[in-house]
C-alpha positions in Angstrom: 0.0 0.0 -0.5 3.2 2.4 0.7 4.9 1.8 -2.6 1.2 2.5 -3.9 1.4 5.2 -2.7 4.4 6.9 -3.0 4.1 6.0 -7.0 0.9 8.3 -7.3 2.5 11.4 -5.4 5.5 10.5 -7.7 3.3 10.4 -11.1 1.5 13.8 -9.9 5.3 15.2 -9.2 5.8 14.6 -12.4 2.9 15.2 -14.3 2.9 19.4 -12.4 6.4 20.1 -13.8 5.2 19.0 -17.5 2.0 21.0 -16.3 4.4 24.4 -15.1 6.5 24.0 -17.8 3.8 24.7 -20.4 2.5 27.5 -18.9 5.1 30.6 -19.9 5.3 33.9 -17.2 4.9 37.0 -19.2 7.7 38.5 -20.0 9.3 41.1 -18.0 9.5 45.4 -18.5 13.1 46.5 -19.8 15.5 48.7 -18.3 16.8 51.1 -20.8 19.9 49.5 -20.3 18.4 46.5 -21.8 18.5 44.4 -17.9 15.1 43.1 -16.6 13.3 44.8 -14.6 10.6 44.1 -11.8 7.0 44.8 -12.2 5.7 46.9 -9.3 2.1 47.4 -9.0 1.3 51.7 -9.2 1.6 53.4 -5.6 -1.3 56.1 -4.4 -0.3 59.4 -3.2 -0.3 59.6 0.2 -3.3 62.4 0.7 -2.3 66.1 0.1 1.3 65.0 -0.8 2.6 66.2 -4.6 4.6 62.8 -6.4 7.7 63.8 -7.6 9.7 61.8 -10.6 13.2 63.1 -10.9 14.2 64.0 -7.8 16.9 61.5 -7.8 21.0 61.4 -6.8 23.8 58.7 -6.0 26.5 56.6 -7.6 27.8 53.1 -8.2 26.8 52.0 -4.3 23.6 54.1 -4.0 21.0 56.2 -5.2 18.6 58.7 -2.9 15.5 59.8 -4.6 12.7 62.0 -2.8 8.9 60.4 -3.7 6.7 63.1 -3.1 6.3 66.0 -0.6 3.7 67.7 1.8 4.5 71.1 2.9 2.8 73.5 5.0 1.7 71.1 7.8 0.7 72.8 10.7 0.3 69.7 12.4 0.6 66.1 12.8 -1.2 62.8 14.3 1.1 59.7 15.9 -0.2 56.3 17.4 0.7 58.2 20.1 0.6 61.7 20.5 -0.2 64.6 18.3 1.8 67.6 18.1 1.0 71.2 17.0 3.9 72.3 14.6 6.4 75.6 16.1 5.9 77.1 12.7 4.7 74.1 9.7 5.4 70.7 9.3 7.5 70.0 5.7 7.7 66.1 5.1 9.8 64.2 1.9 9.0 60.7 1.3 12.7 59.3 0.5 13.6 55.2 -0.6 18.0 55.3 -0.4 19.0 52.1 -2.9 22.1 50.3 -2.0 23.9 49.2 -4.5 27.0 47.8 -3.0 28.7 44.6 -1.8 28.8 45.9 1.8 26.2 47.1 4.8 24.9 51.1 4.1 24.4 52.4 7.4 23.4 56.5 7.5 21.6 58.8 10.0 18.5 60.5 8.4 20.0 63.6 10.9 22.2 64.2 7.9 19.6 64.7 5.8 19.0 68.7 5.5 15.8 70.0 3.5 17.3 73.2 2.5 14.7 76.4 2.3 14.8 79.1 -0.4 17.0 81.7 1.9 19.4 79.3 2.3 18.9 77.6 5.7 20.1 74.5 6.2 17.1 72.0 8.1 17.7 68.7 9.6 15.3 67.0 10.8 12.5 67.1 13.9 13.6 65.2 16.9 10.1 65.2 18.2 7.9 64.7 14.9 10.4 61.4 13.6 9.4 60.1 16.6 5.7 60.3 16.8 4.9 59.4 13.1 7.8 56.4 14.0 10.6 57.0 11.6 14.0 55.6 12.2 16.9 57.4 13.5 19.7 55.6 12.3 19.4 52.7 8.9 21.1 49.7 8.3 20.7 48.5 4.9 21.7 45.5 3.5 24.0 44.5 0.4 21.2 45.4 -2.9 18.7 46.5 -0.2 16.0 48.8 -0.6 14.2 51.5 2.1 11.5 53.9 2.3 10.8 56.5 4.7 9.5 59.8 5.7 11.1 62.7 6.7 9.4 65.4 9.1 11.1 68.9 9.3 9.7 71.7 11.1 10.8 75.0 9.5 8.8 78.7 9.9 5.9 79.6 8.8 6.0 80.6 5.0 9.3 78.6 4.1 10.2 77.5 0.5 11.4 74.5 -0.3 14.8 74.1 -2.2 16.7 70.6 -2.2 17.2 68.2 0.0 20.9 68.5 0.4 22.5 65.1 1.8 25.6 65.1 3.8 25.9 61.1 3.9 25.7 58.1 2.4 29.3 59.5 1.9 27.0 61.3 -1.0 27.9 64.9 -0.5 25.0 66.3 -3.4 21.9 68.0 -3.6 18.2 67.0 -4.6 16.4 69.6 -6.5 13.0 69.9 -5.2 10.0 72.0 -6.8 8.5 75.3 -4.9 6.3 74.7 -2.6 
């Protein structure tokens, strides 16, 4: 009886493998370089957030992209606290891609938001904690992460750029006027 079960199981495995070979997955899209790309579904932009295209900088080991922004927010609501801005909050949605073969560690405090008057602002510690965003990130090789940066800026501030004083990328990402 055991032999019959084993024979039936083996036959099902062979049949399953044959059937799997009959279907072909859709062809992957290709990047401009001709390399295949992941097929990720589009994501809905969060309420009152402006999606950004082309706001990227980087080198062979890492890249940083500002995906979206929301400016002129007077308060924020978290899971354990609400807080009124001293001025007004700005939120940047950022993605970091580690293209190296080792870990990439960086502090979010070194991602400075520069306003039109030339002042560089660090992320607001209280807002970051309330919105449960990390202080530092350890990103594995070939990994990607997204997070929010929260800044408390003077009322009426116009955003100019995100300055990276981290990731060994002393670079800037221009932002659209707000």
